[in-house]
TORDO-971089 format. One line per 5 residues: their letters; for each residue y, x, z of C-alpha. Coordinates in steps of 0.1 Angstrom, whole numbers, plus 5000, padded with zeros to 4 digits. Example, Ala and Ser with C-alpha at 12.3 -4.5 7.8 and 13.67 -1.06 7.14 Angstrom:
2
AS> 4955/5123/5078  4989/5137/5071 .
//
This chain:
432
MMNRV> 9274/4272/5915  9248/4276/5884  9230/4303/5904  9225/4277/5932  9211/4250/5909 .
LLLML> 9185/4273/5893  9176/4288/5927  9171/4249/5938  9149/4242/5906  9128/4276/5913 .
LCCHF> 9121/4263/5949  9111/4228/5937  9089/4243/5911  9072/4266/5937  9068/4237/5960 .
LYVKA> 9051/4216/5933  9029/4245/5923  9016/4250/5956  9013/4213/5963  8990/4211/5935 .
NENCH> 8968/4238/5945  8960/4225/5978  8929/4205/5987  8931/4169/5989  8909/4153/6016 .
VSGRL> 8895/4121/6002  8880/4095/6027  8868/4061/6025  8842/4035/6039  8810/4017/6023 .
IDSTS> 8807/3980/6031  8783/3951/6024  8804/3926/6004  8786/3897/6020  8784/3906/6057 .
LVPLQ> 8812/3930/6058  8787/3955/6076  8793/3991/6071  8765/4008/6051  8747/4041/6064 .
EGLLN> 8726/4066/6044  8748/4060/6012  8748/4088/5986  8781/4096/5966  8775/4116/5935 .
ISNSV> 8811/4132/5926  8815/4141/5889  8842/4158/5869  8856/4146/5838  8829/4160/5816 .
GEIIN> 8804/4145/5836  8791/4173/5858  8783/4167/5894  8804/4190/5916  8795/4177/5951 .
VVKSD> 8771/4151/5966  8782/4135/6002  8766/4109/6024  8781/4082/6044  8776/4083/6083 .
SGGNF> 8764/4055/6108  8799/4039/6104  8798/4040/6065  8825/4064/6065  8826/4093/6040 .
TFTAD> 8849/4122/6034  8852/4153/6010  8878/4175/5996  8890/4179/5960  8911/4203/5944 .
GLDDL> 8932/4180/5922  8926/4200/5891  8905/4172/5873  8899/4135/5873  8868/4125/5895 .
LIEVR> 8840/4097/5891  8825/4085/5924  8789/4070/5918  8779/4051/5951  8741/4044/5953 .
VMGYA> 8727/4027/5983  8691/4015/5986  8690/3976/5979  8724/3977/5963  8740/3977/5928 .
VKKVK> 8756/4011/5917  8793/4012/5922  8815/4036/5903  8851/4045/5915  8876/4067/5893 .
ISKQE> 8903/4087/5909  8928/4105/5888  8940/4141/5891  8974/4127/5900  8961/4106/5930 .
LNRDS> 8949/4138/5942  8980/4157/5941  8987/4151/5980  8972/4163/6013  8948/4133/6018 .
LKIGN> 8938/4101/5999  8924/4071/6017  8903/4050/5993  8896/4024/6018  8866/4001/6017 .
IYLQS> 8843/4003/5988  8825/3969/5987  8787/3969/5975  8769/3939/5963  8734/3936/5976 .
QEIKL> 8708/3934/5947  8677/3914/5949  8647/3925/5927  8617/3903/5920  8587/3919/5909 .
QEVTV> 8563/3898/5888  8537/3926/5883  8537/3961/5896  8518/3991/5880  8515/4025/5897 .
TGKQN> 8516/4054/5875  8517/4091/5884  8551/4099/5867  8577/4113/5888  8613/4114/5884 .
LISQE> 8628/4146/5869  8660/4146/5895  8659/4135/5929  8684/4139/5958  8681/4144/5995 .
IGKII> 8707/4153/6021  8725/4184/6010  8698/4190/5982  8692/4181/5947  8657/4186/5932 .
YNVQG> 8646/4192/5897  8609/4186/5891  8599/4213/5865  8562/4199/5864  8575/4165/5851 .
DPENQ> 8595/4180/5824  8572/4182/5791  8590/4209/5780  8575/4232/5807  8549/4243/5784 .
FQNMF> 8569/4261/5761  8602/4270/5777  8611/4295/5804  8626/4291/5837  8660/4302/5825 .
DMLRK> 8659/4273/5800  8650/4246/5828  8680/4257/5846  8702/4246/5822  8691/4211/5827 .
VPLIS> 8696/4214/5866  8727/4195/5879  8754/4217/5893  8740/4247/5875  8758/4261/5845 .
MSAED> 8758/4295/5826  8790/4319/5820  8797/4333/5785  8776/4362/5796  8746/4340/5805 .
DILMA> 8753/4345/5842  8740/4316/5864  8768/4294/5881  8764/4269/5911  8793/4244/5909 .
GKANF> 8812/4268/5887  8809/4298/5912  8787/4328/5917  8785/4330/5954  8751/4315/5960 .
KVLIN> 8717/4330/5970  8684/4327/5949  8651/4324/5970  8617/4324/5957  8595/4299/5977 .
GKTSA> 8620/4298/6003  8624/4336/6008  8643/4365/5995  8624/4384/5967  8629/4416/5949 .
LTVGK> 8626/4396/5916  8662/4379/5922  8680/4409/5932  8708/4421/5907  8710/4396/5876 .
PSEIF> 8685/4367/5882  8689/4353/5848  8672/4383/5833  8642/4379/5854  8641/4340/5850 .
RTIPA> 8639/4345/5812  8605/4362/5817  8590/4335/5838  8572/4306/5819  8583/4273/5833 .
KLVQR> 8548/4259/5838  8545/4282/5866  8573/4267/5884  8568/4235/5905  8604/4225/5910 .
IEVIT> 8640/4242/5915  8659/4230/5945  8698/4231/5946  8708/4234/5982  8746/4224/5988 .
QPPAK> 8745/4229/6025  8727/4262/6033  8711/4263/6067  8731/4279/6096  8714/4313/6096 .
YDGEG> 8731/4319/6062  8767/4313/6075  8772/4351/6079  8767/4357/6042  8794/4335/6030 .
IGGII> 8774/4319/6004  8783/4285/5987  8748/4275/5982  8713/4283/5976  8688/4281/5945 .
NVIMN> 8652/4277/5959  8625/4282/5931  8592/4268/5942  8565/4283/5923  8531/4263/5914 .
QKLIQ> 8509/4278/5938  8481/4251/5941  8456/4248/5912  8425/4224/5910  8390/4237/5903 .
GYLGG> 8388/4257/5873  8411/4281/5854  8441/4282/5830  8459/4308/5810  8479/4313/5782 .
INAGS> 8499/4340/5759  8535/4335/5745  8554/4357/5721  8587/4353/5702  8610/4374/5682 .
GKMNS> 8643/4370/5671  8672/4392/5654  8684/4402/5687  8656/4399/5711  8620/4395/5717 .
NVSGN> 8594/4390/5742  8558/4388/5750  8543/4371/5782  8508/4360/5796  8497/4342/5828 .
FAIRS> 8463/4335/5842  8452/4313/5873  8416/4305/5886  8405/4287/5916  8370/4282/5929 .
NKISL> 8365/4264/5962  8389/4274/5987  8398/4307/5968  8427/4310/5943  8441/4337/5920 .
STFIN> 8473/4335/5899  8491/4363/5877  8516/4365/5851  8534/4395/5833  8564/4395/5808 .
SFWEY> 8580/4420/5788  8616/4413/5773  8633/4435/5747  8672/4433/5737  8683/4450/5704 .
PPESF> 8717/4435/5694  8731/4449/5659  8754/4479/5660  8792/4473/5664  8817/4494/5647 .
LSSQI> 8850/4503/5657  8881/4514/5636  8917/4515/5650  8949/4532/5643  8981/4532/5664 .
ERDGQ> 9015/4546/5656  9045/4550/5679  9080/4559/5666  9103/4579/5689  9120/4613/5692 .
IPNSI> 9084/4627/5688  9064/4603/5666  9027/4601/5677  8997/4583/5664  8958/4579/5676 .
EQEGK> 8931/4575/5649  8896/4562/5660  8864/4554/5643  8829/4548/5659  8800/4527/5665 .
LKNRA> 8780/4513/5694  8744/4509/5702  8727/4489/5729  8691/4487/5735  8673/4475/5768 .
NSKVG> 8641/4464/5779  8628/4444/5812  8594/4441/5826  8580/4418/5855  8547/4411/5867 .
AITFG> 8535/4391/5897  8500/4382/5914  8492/4358/5943  8458/4353/5961  8453/4324/5981 .
YEIDS> 8427/4312/6006  8425/4277/6018  8410/4279/6053  8408/4240/6057  8429/4210/6047 .
LNLLM> 8456/4221/6070  8457/4258/6068  8467/4280/6038  8469/4319/6037  8486/4333/6007 .
IGGNL> 8493/4372/5998  8513/4381/5967  8532/4409/5952  8555/4416/5924  8569/4446/5903 .
KGKNH> 8599/4446/5879  8616/4472/5856  8646/4476/5835  8657/4503/5812  8690/4500/5796 .
DRTNL> 8704/4526/5770  8739/4526/5753  8752/4551/5729  8789/4551/5718  8797/4578/5689 .
LSTLM> 8834/4581/5684  8856/4604/5664  8894/4607/5675  8923/4622/5657  8957/4623/5676 .
RTGNK> 8990/4634/5659  9020/4645/5684  9048/4660/5665  9036/4689/5646  9003/4692/5665 .
DISFF> 8971/4676/5658  8941/4671/5681  8908/4660/5671  8873/4657/5688  8841/4637/5685 .
TDNTF> 8827/4620/5716  8789/4614/5722  8791/4591/5751  8756/4580/5764  8748/4557/5796 .
GLNGN> 8714/4551/5809  8703/4526/5836  8667/4528/5850  8659/4501/5877  8626/4495/5895 .
GGSID> 8618/4472/5924  8590/4453/5939  8578/4432/5968  8548/4424/5991  8542/4389/6007 .
LNYER> 8520/4375/6033  8525/4337/6040  8507/4313/6063  8511/4276/6062  8500/4250/6088 .
GFKRH> 8501/4214/6083  8497/4185/6108  8476/4153/6107  8501/4133/6125  8533/4145/6109 .
KQQLL> 8524/4151/6074  8561/4158/6067  8563/4189/6090  8550/4222/6079  8548/4256/6098 .
TFSLN> 8552/4286/6081  8552/4320/6088  8562/4349/6063  8563/4386/6062  8581/4402/6033 .
YNKQS> 8585/4438/6021  8610/4446/5994  8622/4480/5977  8642/4485/5948  8658/4516/5932 .
NKQDG> 8681/4522/5905  8693/4555/5884  8724/4556/5865  8732/4586/5841  8764/4588/5821 .
QNIYS> 8779/4617/5802  8805/4625/5774  8797/4655/5752  8824/4666/5730  8820/4685/5698 .
ERVNF> 8841/4693/5665  8871/4703/5687  8903/4711/5674  8931/4718/5700  8911/4698/5726 .
EDQDF> 8900/4715/5757  8885/4688/5782  8851/4697/5796  8819/4678/5790  8812/4654/5816 .
QQINN> 8782/4641/5834  8775/4618/5865  8743/4606/5878  8739/4578/5905  8709/4572/5924 .
SSLTY> 8705/4540/5949  8677/4526/5966  8674/4496/5990  8643/4489/6014  8641/4458/6037 .
APDEL> 8613/4439/6054  8626/4405/6068  8601/4382/6087  8609/4345/6087  8593/4316/6108 .
HI> 8603/4279/6094  8592/4246/6108 .
//
């Protein structure tokens, strides 16, 4: 009888666990509180308990909206409709512990704004929203003059950093990074390392695309980070040199841009060094048994890394509607790690000891060449025809080895492994 009761309790716990991990489908409707007319084109910003925006949805022509939630955290829905007061709705994680949750009608009160005097200024909002997209205006951030692009990404909604400084989008790493709407060799591998080398003042805006176009369906990505570089320059020139140094890293960067009549040229170069302090290891493990044994190890670990990136862009404005741009970039990285370790193993009456010199080296290089043509339209200023040709190439060499010395009763052979890899691709794109 007791076994049956325990089995029943385990089955109930399993059911509750599975239930808690299912996604809950949340739905509702936006309604005008006075006329009771459904409100379309409403934006709903969905945040977690710490205020991070995790989703953005839009109401349809009937005022209806729907989204899914995992039920692991409380949610706050901020509803925004042009001409109406902002409405906030809280949902607890207990309410989300079901297959579906119908919020029902959310009534919004119209808001009349009377303007006594209107002053037009050139200031832009730092953050704006479009359907399926969040835009951060880097040029509108006053800190763009002395920060890099990686620093700017920390301010963008839906973007966060892991403990290892890897970039995450909505807490996940399954996203794609584009430069000016195109794949670039600069962002292959670990984009955060390259973004640290790009001065923020060279970036126009950062777009977080939560609903990728259909052409990316086969890649299984959850979103896109599109970095729009500042390619247009008024008549004249600008440039700068930046340098910084710390206990664990340092960098030097420079940029220059010039425009004369219809011709423009811009370039930047950056080098970044990492030299964390050496770490030391000391451990001792003893095991009792019929044959007592122990392992004693002492050693130190040293890491050094250097990354370099450079880019140049040439532009020719044929007329007010036609723009031709040719650009290229190069990047390289060297990473060296040395681990020196002495080991002493005692098994019964036998001692085994040896010294290990473990080294690892990574040498990576890459580059790309881009040809872009943009065509605007007088009657449809919101439309832009772009044609792009892109050639990318990257290569990596990894060299790892173990060299043993000071051997006592140790017969393992020295070990070395070299891996070479390369990738070349040349996609072409046409966008309207």
